[in-house]
N, C-alpha and C positions, 0 to 999 in steps of 0.2 A: 559194268560187266564183271563177272567173277569166274575164275577157273579153279577147279579142284580135282583131285583124284579120289575115287571111291570104288567100293565093291558094290555091284548091283545087288540089291536086297531082294530076296524071294520069300514069299509067304508060305512056301511049302506046297502050294498048289500051282496054278498057272500065273498068278499075279507076280509081276516083277516091278520094282521101282528104284528110283534114285533117291537116296536119303540126302537131303540138303542140310548142311549145318545151319543152325539157327542164326548165327552172326551174319551169314550170307543173306538169308531171307530178310532179316531186319535191316540189313545194309541197303536194300533197295528202297526203303522208306515208303513202301506202299502197303503196309499192313502185313497180314499173315497169309493171304491168298494173292500170290503175285503172278501175273501173266508173264511168261518168258519165252524166248527162243532158246531151245536147248541144242547144243552142238556136241556130238559124241566123237571123241578122238580126233577132233579137228576136221571131220568130214561130214557125217550125216547130221542134218539139222531138222528140227520139227518144233511146232508151237505147242505149248502146254501151259499148265498152271501149277505152281507150287501150292500144295494143299496140306494143312495140318491134319495128321491122322495118328491116333494112338500115341501121342506125346512126341511125335517127330514130324518133320516136314518131308513130304514125298512128291515126286514127279512120276507119273505113270511111264512105264517102259513097255508098251503093248507089243502084241505079237508082230505087228507090221514093223515096228522099230527093231525088235529082236532079229527079225529076218533080214532087214536092210543092213544092220550092223554086224550080224553074225555073233552077237553077244547075248548072254542070258544071265540068270541068277548066279552069283558067285564070281562073275568075271570082273576084273578091275578095268575101269574106264577113266578117261579124262573128260570132264564135263565142263563146258563153258556155258554160262547163263547170261543172257542179255535181257533187260527189261523190254517187254513187247508192248509198245504203245499204239500199235496198229489195231484198228477195229477188227473184231472177229465176226466175220459174216459167212454164212453158208448159202450157196446158190442151190435152191431146191431143184430136184430132178424135174424134168418136163411135166410129168403127170401131176406131181404135187404142186408145181407152179400154176398149172391150169386150174386145179381145184381151189387153190388159195385165191386166185383171181376171181373165181366164180362165187366165193363165199367170204364176205367181209368179216364175219365173226371168226371164222377159222384163220383168216389172214391176221387179224388182230391178236389172236391167241398165239400164232406162230411167231409174230414179232416180239411177244413178251417172253418167249422161251429163251433159256440160256443158250450160248453158243454150242455147248456140248450136247444139250438136248435136241437142238436143231440138227446137229451133225448125226446123232444117233438115228433120228427118224429119216433123214435124207439118205444116209448110207444103207439103211434097211431097205428102202424102196429102190434105190439105184442098184443094189446088189442082187435084186431078184433075178432069177434065171429064166422064169417063165412069165408070160403076161398074167396068168392066173395068180401067181404069187405076188406080183407087183400090185395088182388090183386089191388083193386081200390086205397087203401091208399098207397101201394107201388108205383103204377104208378104216383100218385100225388106227392109223395116225390121225385121220380126220375125226374119228370118234373120240380119241384122246384130247384133241384140241377143242372140240365143241361139246362133248358130253352127249352127243346124239348118235344113235345107230342108224 
């Protein structure tokens, strides 16, 4: 576990991140992409991965996290990082789960996706406000998985 204070980095656009000192990243002993549980100011926690980008190590601080913590680019925070050894799995939304059960090729492709890619597809489908949008997003996901329209 490592705790440090830092100022949230902003790209100038919507992107905000936590810059992690290299000695902390390497101290985990798991290479340069390290799965971690991030705790902000001793309260809000979320799972993420330390990723090398542009000569530094970053953890995403997305809009959901900004809203939950009330923090944004330029704010100082206390960050606690713990190595995350738990498997990262996504429970697909009901419509996607049914489609994967009916299509072994799509299910195999889904299983091969990274956690973050599974999450992206699942959240897109689950976040649809209408059945029409949900079906369109489901079809797009299945096409991406199988290459078939």
